DRENTORKOL-3810 file (N, C-alpha, C; in nm, 4 decimals):
REM DRENTORKOL-3810
@n.u->10.3559; n.v->-6.7550; n.w->-7.9014; ca.u->10.3739; ca.v->-6.7931; ca.w->-7.8042; c.u->10.3788; c.v->-6.6424; c.w->-7.7123
@n.u->10.4700; n.v->-6.5795; n.w->-7.7687; ca.u->10.5201; ca.v->-6.4335; ca.w->-7.7352; c.u->10.4221; c.v->-6.3278; c.w->-7.7505
@n.u->10.3375; n.v->-6.3289; n.w->-7.8492; ca.u->10.1738; ca.v->-6.2600; ca.w->-7.8439; c.u->10.1121; c.v->-6.3173; c.w->-7.7659
@n.u->10.0829; n.v->-6.4223; n.w->-7.7488; ca.u->9.9764; ca.v->-6.4924; ca.w->-7.6404; c.u->9.9858; c.v->-6.4256; c.w->-7.4683
@n.u->10.1808; n.v->-6.4506; n.w->-7.4545; ca.u->10.1672; ca.v->-6.4108; ca.w->-7.2916; c.u->10.1474; c.v->-6.2550; c.w->-7.3084
@n.u->10.1455; n.v->-6.1550; n.w->-7.4223; ca.u->10.1341; ca.v->-6.0300; ca.w->-7.4557; c.u->10.0044; c.v->-5.9721; c.w->-7.3818
@n.u->9.9378; n.v->-6.0767; n.w->-7.4244; ca.u->9.7506; ca.v->-6.0840; ca.w->-7.4446; c.u->9.7638; c.v->-6.1413; c.w->-7.3558
@n.u->9.7734; n.v->-6.2004; n.w->-7.2559; ca.u->9.7366; ca.v->-6.2282; ca.w->-7.1421; c.u->9.7562; c.v->-6.1477; c.w->-7.0141
@n.u->9.9408; n.v->-6.0965; n.w->-7.0726; ca.u->9.9207; ca.v->-6.0015; ca.w->-6.9445; c.u->9.9174; c.v->-5.8405; c.w->-6.9340
@n.u->9.8135; n.v->-5.8310; n.w->-7.0774; ca.u->9.8232; ca.v->-5.6527; ca.w->-7.1139; c.u->9.7561; c.v->-5.6084; c.w->-7.0504
@n.u->9.7170; n.v->-5.7059; n.w->-6.9919; ca.u->9.5666; ca.v->-5.6425; ca.w->-6.9164; c.u->9.6437; c.v->-5.5747; c.w->-6.7045
@n.u->9.6941; n.v->-5.6768; n.w->-6.7270; ca.u->9.7816; ca.v->-5.6288; ca.w->-6.5687; c.u->9.8756; c.v->-5.5198; c.w->-6.5549
@n.u->9.9269; n.v->-5.4955; n.w->-6.6830; ca.u->10.0362; ca.v->-5.4327; ca.w->-6.6801; c.u->10.0001; c.v->-5.2821; c.w->-6.6808
@n.u->9.8387; n.v->-5.2789; n.w->-6.8230; ca.u->9.7969; ca.v->-5.1682; ca.w->-6.8029; c.u->9.7157; c.v->-5.1286; c.w->-6.6908
@n.u->9.6625; n.v->-5.1793; n.w->-6.6714; ca.u->9.6550; ca.v->-5.1726; ca.w->-6.4703; c.u->9.7279; c.v->-5.0835; c.w->-6.3895
@n.u->9.8443; n.v->-5.1875; n.w->-6.3616; ca.u->9.9429; ca.v->-5.1631; ca.w->-6.2473; c.u->9.9450; c.v->-4.9879; c.w->-6.3332
@n.u->9.9828; n.v->-4.9685; n.w->-6.4324; ca.u->10.0805; ca.v->-4.8241; ca.w->-6.4787; c.u->9.9563; c.v->-4.7812; c.w->-6.4346
@n.u->9.8422; n.v->-4.7533; n.w->-6.4913; ca.u->9.7648; ca.v->-4.6781; ca.w->-6.4110; c.u->9.7089; c.v->-4.6813; c.w->-6.2780
@n.u->9.7310; n.v->-4.7413; n.w->-6.2152; ca.u->9.7363; ca.v->-4.7193; ca.w->-6.0736; c.u->9.9165; c.v->-4.6399; c.w->-6.0624
@n.u->9.9990; n.v->-4.7004; n.w->-6.0840; ca.u->10.1014; ca.v->-4.6248; ca.w->-6.0355; c.u->10.0865; c.v->-4.4434; c.w->-6.0816
@n.u->10.0737; n.v->-4.4835; n.w->-6.1507; ca.u->10.0036; ca.v->-4.2987; ca.w->-6.2367; c.u->9.9334; c.v->-4.2189; c.w->-6.1524
@n.u->9.8271; n.v->-4.3008; n.w->-6.1160; ca.u->9.7406; ca.v->-4.2072; ca.w->-6.0147; c.u->9.7369; c.v->-4.1689; c.w->-5.8854
@n.u->9.8805; n.v->-4.2624; n.w->-5.8436; ca.u->9.9208; ca.v->-4.2526; ca.w->-5.6590; c.u->10.0044; c.v->-4.1256; c.w->-5.6742
@n.u->10.0957; n.v->-4.0821; n.w->-5.8062; ca.u->10.1710; ca.v->-3.9681; ca.w->-5.7917; c.u->10.1396; c.v->-3.8501; c.w->-5.9052
@n.u->9.9269; n.v->-3.8217; n.w->-5.8017; ca.u->9.9049; ca.v->-3.6673; ca.w->-5.9173; c.u->9.8958; c.v->-3.7507; c.w->-6.0739
@n.u->9.9801; n.v->-3.7930; n.w->-6.1576; ca.u->9.9214; ca.v->-3.7649; ca.w->-6.3092; c.u->9.8688; c.v->-3.8400; c.w->-6.3417
@n.u->9.7319; n.v->-3.7868; n.w->-6.4074; ca.u->9.5787; ca.v->-3.8488; ca.w->-6.4925; c.u->9.6192; c.v->-3.9197; c.w->-6.4737
@n.u->9.5693; n.v->-3.9707; n.w->-6.4388; ca.u->9.5157; ca.v->-4.1668; ca.w->-6.4456; c.u->9.3368; c.v->-4.2079; c.w->-6.3764
@n.u->9.2684; n.v->-4.2663; n.w->-6.3638; ca.u->9.2075; ca.v->-4.2803; ca.w->-6.3492; c.u->9.2205; c.v->-4.4969; c.w->-6.2884
@n.u->9.2543; n.v->-4.5125; n.w->-6.1539; ca.u->9.2730; ca.v->-4.6477; ca.w->-6.1907; c.u->9.1288; c.v->-4.7781; c.w->-6.1801
@n.u->9.0901; n.v->-4.6721; n.w->-6.0742; ca.u->8.9269; ca.v->-4.7575; ca.w->-6.0386; c.u->8.8609; c.v->-4.7850; c.w->-6.1954
@n.u->8.8221; n.v->-4.6910; n.w->-6.2942; ca.u->8.7986; ca.v->-4.6947; ca.w->-6.4147; c.u->8.8781; c.v->-4.7958; c.w->-6.5098
@n.u->9.0235; n.v->-4.7810; n.w->-6.4651; ca.u->9.0538; ca.v->-4.9311; ca.w->-6.5464; c.u->9.0347; c.v->-5.0479; c.w->-6.5165
@n.u->9.0277; n.v->-5.0160; n.w->-6.4045; ca.u->8.9578; ca.v->-5.1980; ca.w->-6.3092; c.u->8.8330; c.v->-5.1730; c.w->-6.3721
@n.u->8.8240; n.v->-5.1406; n.w->-6.3967; ca.u->8.5803; ca.v->-5.1684; ca.w->-6.4454; c.u->8.5934; c.v->-5.2214; c.w->-6.5367
@n.u->8.7290; n.v->-5.1357; n.w->-6.6145; ca.u->8.6904; ca.v->-5.1206; ca.w->-6.7655; c.u->8.6754; c.v->-5.2859; c.w->-6.7629
@n.u->8.8405; n.v->-5.3216; n.w->-6.6921; ca.u->8.8384; ca.v->-5.5029; ca.w->-6.7867; c.u->8.7630; c.v->-5.5970; c.w->-6.6841
@n.u->8.7147; n.v->-5.5388; n.w->-6.5724; ca.u->8.6022; ca.v->-5.6299; ca.w->-6.5170; c.u->8.5625; c.v->-5.6604; c.w->-6.6021
@n.u->8.4797; n.v->-5.5160; n.w->-6.6399; ca.u->8.3298; ca.v->-5.5940; ca.w->-6.7555; c.u->8.3464; c.v->-5.6572; c.w->-6.8910
@n.u->8.4932; n.v->-5.5586; n.w->-6.9945; ca.u->8.5258; ca.v->-5.6840; ca.w->-7.0464; c.u->8.5210; c.v->-5.8151; c.w->-7.0222
@n.u->8.5679; n.v->-5.8403; n.w->-6.9346; ca.u->8.6101; ca.v->-6.0168; ca.w->-6.8540; c.u->8.7798; c.v->-6.0357; c.w->-6.9034
@n.u->8.7921; n.v->-5.9118; n.w->-6.8759; ca.u->8.9702; ca.v->-5.9073; ca.w->-6.8806; c.u->9.0483; c.v->-5.9425; c.w->-6.7290
@n.u->9.1222; n.v->-6.0993; n.w->-6.7905; ca.u->9.1786; ca.v->-6.1265; ca.w->-6.6324; c.u->9.1253; c.v->-6.1209; c.w->-6.5226
@n.u->9.2045; n.v->-6.1825; n.w->-6.4528; ca.u->9.1456; ca.v->-6.2859; ca.w->-6.2838; c.u->9.1330; c.v->-6.2128; c.w->-6.2007
@n.u->9.0268; n.v->-6.2087; n.w->-6.2125; ca.u->8.9706; ca.v->-6.0523; ca.w->-6.0660; c.u->9.0647; c.v->-6.0450; c.w->-5.9531
@n.u->9.1307; n.v->-6.1674; n.w->-5.8716; ca.u->9.1782; ca.v->-6.1586; ca.w->-5.8004; c.u->9.3434; c.v->-6.1082; c.w->-5.8747
@n.u->9.4379; n.v->-6.1346; n.w->-5.9922; ca.u->9.5398; ca.v->-6.0703; ca.w->-5.9964; c.u->9.5288; c.v->-5.9448; c.w->-6.0003
@n.u->9.4276; n.v->-5.9101; n.w->-6.0991; ca.u->9.3721; ca.v->-5.7532; ca.w->-6.1035; c.u->9.3868; c.v->-5.6129; c.w->-5.9466
@n.u->9.3848; n.v->-5.7040; n.w->-5.8881; ca.u->9.3333; ca.v->-5.6538; ca.w->-5.7845; c.u->9.4980; c.v->-5.6416; c.w->-5.7061
@n.u->9.5813; n.v->-5.7423; n.w->-5.7112; ca.u->9.7458; ca.v->-5.7313; ca.w->-5.7336; c.u->9.7646; c.v->-5.6764; c.w->-5.8039
@n.u->9.7482; n.v->-5.6480; n.w->-5.8892; ca.u->9.8220; ca.v->-5.5577; ca.w->-5.9754; c.u->9.7529; c.v->-5.3991; c.w->-5.9612
@n.u->9.6705; n.v->-5.3834; n.w->-5.9486; ca.u->9.6343; ca.v->-5.2939; ca.w->-5.8775; c.u->9.6728; c.v->-5.2131; c.w->-5.7735
@n.u->9.6996; n.v->-5.2984; n.w->-5.6600; ca.u->9.7422; ca.v->-5.2730; ca.w->-5.5347; c.u->9.8751; c.v->-5.2173; c.w->-5.5381
@n.u->9.9398; n.v->-5.2987; n.w->-5.5553; ca.u->10.1275; ca.v->-5.3147; ca.w->-5.5803; c.u->10.1401; c.v->-5.1426; c.w->-5.6992
@n.u->10.0327; n.v->-5.1705; n.w->-5.7272; ca.u->10.1055; ca.v->-5.0857; ca.w->-5.8493; c.u->10.0622; c.v->-4.8856; c.w->-5.8156
@n.u->9.9239; n.v->-4.9142; n.w->-5.7295; ca.u->9.9525; ca.v->-4.7488; ca.w->-5.6576; c.u->10.0014; c.v->-4.7449; c.w->-5.5222
@n.u->10.0660; n.v->-4.8866; n.w->-5.4469; ca.u->10.1325; ca.v->-4.8717; ca.w->-5.3848; c.u->10.2358; c.v->-4.8219; c.w->-5.3769
@n.u->10.2837; n.v->-4.9078; n.w->-5.4841; ca.u->10.4380; ca.v->-4.8069; ca.w->-5.5246; c.u->10.4770; c.v->-4.6759; c.w->-5.5968
@n.u->10.3550; n.v->-4.5699; n.w->-5.6386; ca.u->10.3142; ca.v->-4.4621; ca.w->-5.6712; c.u->10.3398; c.v->-4.4303; c.w->-5.5247
@n.u->10.2746; n.v->-4.4079; n.w->-5.4757; ca.u->10.2648; ca.v->-4.3821; ca.w->-5.3401; c.u->10.4294; c.v->-4.4324; c.w->-5.2151
@n.u->10.4769; n.v->-4.5134; n.w->-5.2735; ca.u->10.6053; ca.v->-4.5155; ca.w->-5.2910; c.u->10.7039; c.v->-4.3653; c.w->-5.3017
@n.u->10.6934; n.v->-4.3054; n.w->-5.4363; ca.u->10.8141; ca.v->-4.1882; ca.w->-5.5005; c.u->10.7028; c.v->-4.0972; c.w->-5.3785
@n.u->10.5368; n.v->-4.0247; n.w->-5.3495; ca.u->10.5407; ca.v->-3.9391; ca.w->-5.2676; c.u->10.6002; c.v->-3.9633; c.w->-5.1172
@n.u->10.6014; n.v->-4.0911; n.w->-5.0437; ca.u->10.6975; ca.v->-4.1219; ca.w->-4.9578; c.u->10.8589; c.v->-4.0440; c.w->-4.9769
@n.u->10.8862; n.v->-4.0937; n.w->-5.0491; ca.u->11.0015; ca.v->-4.0421; ca.w->-5.0699; c.u->11.0885; c.v->-3.9156; c.w->-5.0888
@n.u->10.9571; n.v->-3.8475; n.w->-5.1695; ca.u->10.9320; ca.v->-3.6878; ca.w->-5.1896; c.u->10.9219; c.v->-3.6291; c.w->-5.1000
@n.u->10.8187; n.v->-3.6840; n.w->-4.9660; ca.u->10.8328; ca.v->-3.6345; ca.w->-4.8315; c.u->10.9333; c.v->-3.6379; c.w->-4.7633
@n.u->11.0147; n.v->-3.7296; n.w->-4.8063; ca.u->11.1806; ca.v->-3.7495; ca.w->-4.7392; c.u->11.2409; c.v->-3.5973; c.w->-4.7778
@n.u->11.2620; n.v->-3.5767; n.w->-4.9046; ca.u->11.3367; ca.v->-3.4580; ca.w->-4.8920; c.u->11.2063; c.v->-3.2857; c.w->-4.9169
@n.u->11.1125; n.v->-3.3001; n.w->-4.8285; ca.u->10.9669; ca.v->-3.2187; ca.w->-4.8546; c.u->11.0955; c.v->-3.0550; c.w->-4.8370
@n.u->11.1311; n.v->-3.0192; n.w->-4.7312; ca.u->11.2273; ca.v->-2.9319; ca.w->-4.7269; c.u->11.2552; c.v->-2.8508; c.w->-4.8591
@n.u->11.3894; n.v->-2.9317; n.w->-4.8673; ca.u->11.4316; ca.v->-2.8906; ca.w->-4.9762; c.u->11.3498; c.v->-2.8355; c.w->-5.1303
@n.u->11.2642; n.v->-2.9920; n.w->-5.1370; ca.u->11.1637; ca.v->-2.9780; ca.w->-5.3213; c.u->11.0368; c.v->-2.9371; c.w->-5.2350
@n.u->10.9743; n.v->-2.9196; n.w->-5.1986; ca.u->10.8332; ca.v->-2.7959; ca.w->-5.1657; c.u->10.8842; c.v->-2.6374; c.w->-5.2201
@n.u->10.7513; n.v->-2.6247; n.w->-5.3271; ca.u->10.7824; ca.v->-2.4792; ca.w->-5.3868; c.u->10.8112; c.v->-2.5332; c.w->-5.5410
@n.u->10.8451; n.v->-2.6336; n.w->-5.5751; ca.u->10.8667; ca.v->-2.6149; ca.w->-5.6903; c.u->10.7660; c.v->-2.6743; c.w->-5.8042
@n.u->10.7866; n.v->-2.6615; n.w->-5.9295; ca.u->10.6190; ca.v->-2.6202; ca.w->-5.9872; c.u->10.6163; c.v->-2.7845; c.w->-6.0492
@n.u->10.6647; n.v->-2.8687; n.w->-6.0093; ca.u->10.6251; ca.v->-2.9934; ca.w->-5.9913; c.u->10.6153; c.v->-3.0388; c.w->-5.8911
@n.u->10.6473; n.v->-3.0078; n.w->-5.7727; ca.u->10.6089; ca.v->-3.1136; ca.w->-5.6647; c.u->10.4395; c.v->-3.0959; c.w->-5.6878
@n.u->10.4620; n.v->-3.2351; n.w->-5.6099; ca.u->10.3499; ca.v->-3.2858; ca.w->-5.6303; c.u->10.2122; c.v->-3.2520; c.w->-5.5088
@n.u->10.2344; n.v->-3.1632; n.w->-5.4139; ca.u->10.1327; ca.v->-3.1888; ca.w->-5.3257; c.u->10.1189; c.v->-2.9993; c.w->-5.3736
@n.u->9.9764; n.v->-2.9538; n.w->-5.3058; ca.u->10.0552; ca.v->-2.7659; ca.w->-5.2577; c.u->10.0673; c.v->-2.7738; c.w->-5.1440
@n.u->10.1104; n.v->-2.6657; n.w->-5.1228; ca.u->10.1354; ca.v->-2.6051; ca.w->-4.9757; c.u->9.9853; c.v->-2.6631; c.w->-4.8638
@n.u->9.8526; n.v->-2.5766; n.w->-4.9624; ca.u->9.7808; ca.v->-2.5968; ca.w->-4.8652; c.u->9.7757; c.v->-2.7723; c.w->-4.8552
@n.u->9.7458; n.v->-2.8345; n.w->-4.9170; ca.u->9.7047; ca.v->-2.9773; ca.w->-4.9005; c.u->9.8580; c.v->-3.0546; c.w->-4.8307
@n.u->9.9217; n.v->-3.0271; n.w->-4.8047; ca.u->10.0375; ca.v->-3.0728; ca.w->-4.7920; c.u->10.0288; c.v->-3.0135; c.w->-4.6018
@n.u->9.9726; n.v->-2.9282; n.w->-4.6042; ca.u->9.9653; ca.v->-2.8529; ca.w->-4.4313; c.u->9.8015; c.v->-2.9282; c.w->-4.3419
@n.u->9.7363; n.v->-2.9453; n.w->-4.4449; ca.u->9.6222; ca.v->-2.9827; ca.w->-4.4110; c.u->9.6981; c.v->-3.1526; c.w->-4.3849
@n.u->9.7651; n.v->-3.2496; n.w->-4.4853; ca.u->9.7984; ca.v->-3.3586; ca.w->-4.4636; c.u->9.8682; c.v->-3.3868; c.w->-4.3125
@n.u->9.9822; n.v->-3.2953; n.w->-4.3185; ca.u->10.0552; ca.v->-3.3080; ca.w->-4.2006; c.u->9.9741; c.v->-3.2862; c.w->-4.0549
@n.u->9.8664; n.v->-3.2393; n.w->-4.0416; ca.u->9.7976; ca.v->-3.1393; ca.w->-3.9186; c.u->9.7016; c.v->-3.3001; c.w->-3.9095
@n.u->9.6824; n.v->-3.3888; n.w->-4.0146; ca.u->9.5304; ca.v->-3.5194; ca.w->-3.9951; c.u->9.6863; c.v->-3.6018; c.w->-3.9435
@n.u->9.7993; n.v->-3.5917; n.w->-3.9772; ca.u->9.9213; ca.v->-3.6996; ca.w->-3.9672; c.u->9.9190; c.v->-3.7317; c.w->-3.8225
@n.u->9.9602; n.v->-3.5161; n.w->-3.8259; ca.u->9.9856; ca.v->-3.5823; ca.w->-3.6940; c.u->9.9354; c.v->-3.5716; c.w->-3.5767
@n.u->9.7644; n.v->-3.5538; n.w->-3.5936; ca.u->9.6361; ca.v->-3.5967; ca.w->-3.5078; c.u->9.6417; c.v->-3.7006; c.w->-3.4515
@n.u->9.5825; n.v->-3.8017; n.w->-3.6383; ca.u->9.5813; ca.v->-3.9524; ca.w->-3.5948; c.u->9.7442; c.v->-4.0527; c.w->-3.6194
@n.u->9.8461; n.v->-3.9710; n.w->-3.6294; ca.u->9.9378; ca.v->-4.0731; ca.w->-3.6468; c.u->9.9682; c.v->-4.1482; c.w->-3.7931
@n.u->10.0146; n.v->-4.2377; n.w->-3.8061; ca.u->10.0210; ca.v->-4.3615; ca.w->-3.8891; c.u->9.9359; c.v->-4.3927; c.w->-3.9298
@n.u->9.8078; n.v->-4.4623; n.w->-3.8339; ca.u->9.6806; ca.v->-4.4957; ca.w->-3.9071; c.u->9.5800; c.v->-4.4122; c.w->-3.9996
@n.u->9.6394; n.v->-4.2595; n.w->-3.9822; ca.u->9.5794; ca.v->-4.1926; ca.w->-4.2025; c.u->9.6804; c.v->-4.2705; c.w->-4.3006
@n.u->9.7458; n.v->-4.3791; n.w->-4.2585; ca.u->9.7787; ca.v->-4.3924; ca.w->-4.3779; c.u->9.7149; c.v->-4.4835; c.w->-4.4868
@n.u->9.6151; n.v->-4.5580; n.w->-4.3841; ca.u->9.5090; ca.v->-4.6148; ca.w->-4.4709; c.u->9.4579; c.v->-4.5857; c.w->-4.5361
@n.u->9.3983; n.v->-4.4078; n.w->-4.5658; ca.u->9.3617; ca.v->-4.3756; ca.w->-4.6127; c.u->9.3936; c.v->-4.3007; c.w->-4.7530
@n.u->9.5085; n.v->-4.3667; n.w->-4.7396; ca.u->9.5670; ca.v->-4.3012; ca.w->-4.8513; c.u->9.5276; c.v->-4.2674; c.w->-4.9848
@n.u->9.4286; n.v->-4.4143; n.w->-5.0332; ca.u->9.3368; ca.v->-4.4093; ca.w->-5.1628; c.u->9.2687; c.v->-4.3006; c.w->-5.1833
@n.u->9.2382; n.v->-4.2010; n.w->-5.0555; ca.u->9.1241; ca.v->-4.1067; ca.w->-5.1267; c.u->9.2021; c.v->-4.0007; c.w->-5.1862
@n.u->9.0449; n.v->-3.9204; n.w->-5.2841; ca.u->9.0950; ca.v->-3.8377; ca.w->-5.3467; c.u->9.1216; c.v->-3.7161; c.w->-5.3341
@n.u->9.2361; n.v->-3.6466; n.w->-5.3227; ca.u->9.2726; ca.v->-3.5261; ca.w->-5.3333; c.u->9.3677; c.v->-3.5535; c.w->-5.1729
@n.u->9.3492; n.v->-3.5909; n.w->-5.0691; ca.u->9.4028; ca.v->-3.5870; ca.w->-4.9326; c.u->9.5173; c.v->-3.6336; c.w->-4.9483
@n.u->9.4793; n.v->-3.8156; n.w->-5.0134; ca.u->9.5583; ca.v->-3.9351; ca.w->-4.9669; c.u->9.7287; c.v->-3.8636; c.w->-5.0102
@n.u->9.7387; n.v->-3.8538; n.w->-5.0872; ca.u->9.8315; ca.v->-3.8293; ca.w->-5.1680; c.u->9.9457; c.v->-3.7029; c.w->-5.0894
@n.u->9.8508; n.v->-3.5864; n.w->-5.0779; ca.u->9.9690; ca.v->-3.5438; ca.w->-4.9460; c.u->9.9530; c.v->-3.6005; c.w->-4.8189
@n.u->9.9140; n.v->-3.7644; n.w->-4.7652; ca.u->9.9195; ca.v->-3.8043; ca.w->-4.6636; c.u->10.0562; c.v->-3.8755; c.w->-4.7065
@n.u->10.0078; n.v->-3.9261; n.w->-4.7663; ca.u->10.1652; ca.v->-4.0184; ca.w->-4.8107; c.u->10.3139; c.v->-3.9540; c.w->-4.8145
@n.u->10.2952; n.v->-3.7806; n.w->-4.8660; ca.u->10.4498; ca.v->-3.7391; ca.w->-4.8416; c.u->10.3949; c.v->-3.6614; c.w->-4.7089
@n.u->10.3710; n.v->-3.6538; n.w->-4.6513; ca.u->10.3374; ca.v->-3.5982; ca.w->-4.5049; c.u->10.4122; c.v->-3.7581; c.w->-4.4333
@n.u->10.4045; n.v->-3.8144; n.w->-4.4526; ca.u->10.4498; ca.v->-3.9780; ca.w->-4.3740; c.u->10.6232; c.v->-3.9474; c.w->-4.4190
@n.u->10.6451; n.v->-3.9899; n.w->-4.5650; ca.u->10.7482; ca.v->-3.9757; ca.w->-4.5864; c.u->10.8605; c.v->-3.8477; c.w->-4.5307
@n.u->10.7611; n.v->-3.7354; n.w->-4.4962; ca.u->10.8668; ca.v->-3.6109; ca.w->-4.3991; c.u->10.8307; c.v->-3.6717; c.w->-4.2782
@n.u->10.7924; n.v->-3.7153; n.w->-4.2015; ca.u->10.7292; ca.v->-3.8098; ca.w->-4.0795; c.u->10.8345; c.v->-3.8654; c.w->-4.0286
@n.u->10.8863; n.v->-3.9103; n.w->-4.1478; ca.u->11.0119; ca.v->-4.0483; ca.w->-4.1617; c.u->10.9341; c.v->-4.1319; c.w->-4.0919
@n.u->10.8031; n.v->-4.1903; n.w->-4.1701; ca.u->10.7419; ca.v->-4.3097; ca.w->-4.1338; c.u->10.8569; c.v->-4.4346; c.w->-4.1998
@n.u->10.8462; n.v->-4.5071; n.w->-4.1186; ca.u->10.9292; ca.v->-4.6542; ca.w->-4.1123; c.u->10.8726; c.v->-4.7110; c.w->-4.3038
@n.u->10.9993; n.v->-4.7683; n.w->-4.3444; ca.u->10.9422; ca.v->-4.8101; ca.w->-4.4829; c.u->10.8371; c.v->-4.8758; c.w->-4.4953
@n.u->10.8256; n.v->-5.0079; n.w->-4.4209; ca.u->10.7556; ca.v->-5.1577; ca.w->-4.3921; c.u->10.6227; c.v->-5.0991; c.w->-4.3403
@n.u->10.6609; n.v->-5.0030; n.w->-4.2539; ca.u->10.5078; ca.v->-5.0383; ca.w->-4.1693; c.u->10.4203; c.v->-4.8989; c.w->-4.2206
@n.u->10.4862; n.v->-4.8294; n.w->-4.3641; ca.u->10.4167; ca.v->-4.7536; ca.w->-4.4800; c.u->10.3372; c.v->-4.8702; c.w->-4.5580
@n.u->10.4477; n.v->-4.9288; n.w->-4.6108; ca.u->10.3905; ca.v->-5.0266; ca.w->-4.7208; c.u->10.2392; c.v->-5.1210; c.w->-4.6558
@n.u->10.3145; n.v->-5.1630; n.w->-4.4949; ca.u->10.1526; ca.v->-5.1705; ca.w->-4.5073; c.u->10.0671; c.v->-5.1423; c.w->-4.4877
@n.u->10.0553; n.v->-5.0565; n.w->-4.4225; ca.u->9.9300; ca.v->-4.9913; ca.w->-4.3766; c.u->9.8640; c.v->-4.8895; c.w->-4.5275
@n.u->9.9887; n.v->-4.8078; n.w->-4.6034; ca.u->9.9103; ca.v->-4.7769; ca.w->-4.7433; c.u->9.9147; c.v->-4.9095; c.w->-4.8343
@n.u->9.9326; n.v->-4.9866; n.w->-4.8297; ca.u->9.8654; ca.v->-5.1139; ca.w->-4.8992; c.u->9.7796; c.v->-5.1665; c.w->-4.8617
@n.u->9.7492; n.v->-5.1387; n.w->-4.7461; ca.u->9.6266; ca.v->-5.2412; ca.w->-4.6801; c.u->9.4717; c.v->-5.1791; c.w->-4.7384
@n.u->9.4755; n.v->-4.9974; n.w->-4.6629; ca.u->9.3951; ca.v->-4.9271; ca.w->-4.7561; c.u->9.3763; c.v->-4.9402; c.w->-4.9405
@n.u->9.4682; n.v->-4.9643; n.w->-4.9992; ca.u->9.4472; ca.v->-4.9318; ca.w->-5.1557; c.u->9.4057; c.v->-5.0728; c.w->-5.1382
@n.u->9.4248; n.v->-5.1978; n.w->-5.1251; ca.u->9.3928; ca.v->-5.3282; ca.w->-5.1428; c.u->9.2017; c.v->-5.3130; c.w->-5.0968
@n.u->9.2066; n.v->-5.2977; n.w->-5.0326; ca.u->9.0498; ca.v->-5.2972; ca.w->-4.9258; c.u->8.9517; c.v->-5.2077; c.w->-5.1019
@n.u->8.9763; n.v->-5.0823; n.w->-5.1183; ca.u->8.9381; ca.v->-5.0430; ca.w->-5.2174; c.u->8.9211; c.v->-5.0958; c.w->-5.3819
@n.u->9.0025; n.v->-5.1917; n.w->-5.3383; ca.u->8.9901; ca.v->-5.2533; ca.w->-5.5091; c.u->8.9428; c.v->-5.3720; c.w->-5.4910
@n.u->8.9438; n.v->-5.3704; n.w->-5.4180; ca.u->8.8346; ca.v->-5.5443; ca.w->-5.3912; c.u->8.7074; c.v->-5.5260; c.w->-5.3455
@n.u->8.7197; n.v->-5.4029; n.w->-5.2760; ca.u->8.5331; ca.v->-5.3917; ca.w->-5.3036; c.u->8.5416; c.v->-5.2897; c.w->-5.4053
@n.u->8.6085; n.v->-5.2203; n.w->-5.4822; ca.u->8.5314; ca.v->-5.2107; ca.w->-5.6208; c.u->8.5078; c.v->-5.3826; c.w->-5.7284
@n.u->8.5744; n.v->-5.4529; n.w->-5.7072; ca.u->8.5783; ca.v->-5.5649; ca.w->-5.7747; c.u->8.4123; c.v->-5.6814; c.w->-5.6748
@n.u->8.4777; n.v->-5.6339; n.w->-5.5921; ca.u->8.3099; ca.v->-5.6925; ca.w->-5.4503; c.u->8.2088; c.v->-5.6315; c.w->-5.5579
@n.u->8.1527; n.v->-5.4787; n.w->-5.5450; ca.u->8.0601; ca.v->-5.4404; ca.w->-5.6011; c.u->8.0324; c.v->-5.4921; c.w->-5.7610
@n.u->8.1822; n.v->-5.3979; n.w->-5.8644; ca.u->8.0690; ca.v->-5.4776; ca.w->-5.9974; c.u->8.0501; c.v->-5.6526; c.w->-6.0260
@n.u->8.1169; n.v->-5.7435; n.w->-5.9155; ca.u->8.0232; ca.v->-5.8842; ca.w->-5.8772; c.u->7.8902; c.v->-5.9167; c.w->-5.8522
@n.u->7.8837; n.v->-5.7791; n.w->-5.8048; ca.u->7.7082; ca.v->-5.7590; ca.w->-5.6588; c.u->7.6340; c.v->-5.6813; c.w->-5.8274
@n.u->7.6700; n.v->-5.5958; n.w->-5.8969; ca.u->7.5721; ca.v->-5.5427; ca.w->-5.9774; c.u->7.5829; c.v->-5.6457; c.w->-6.0812
@n.u->7.6737; n.v->-5.6854; n.w->-6.1665; ca.u->7.6919; ca.v->-5.7048; ca.w->-6.2526; c.u->7.5784; c.v->-5.8836; c.w->-6.2800
@n.u->7.5441; n.v->-5.9347; n.w->-6.0986; ca.u->7.4857; ca.v->-6.0255; ca.w->-6.0566; c.u->7.4460; c.v->-6.1331; c.w->-6.0843
END
């Protein structure tokens, strides 16, 4: 029973972990993990989307929390966003507001946007809804694209 449960849950746990790490600027590619699981027929596509979205959004929450202390933490070696990316994200954030969080899934600038949101004191639930929506849309597009390509 235990081995079967692990076998069933393993794809979702691996994808969650990959998505979480990818959102915190650690080396991971949740898109490739998702595509690999889809190609191997491992996991229900809807549950894979949920696991990836929750993991990636949770990782972005780490960046949001870091952003809340950005003035104290910036400049440290381990800080996840360079000064240049942070300033670029803050400029976009000031210009377009919280709606930029729908694009938190974008490479390079997305992580900086989530840090900027923390620094700008965006409310937790607004942050989760906007970031989660954008990230879910990306994973849905990947699943739909895979299904279309597999034909």
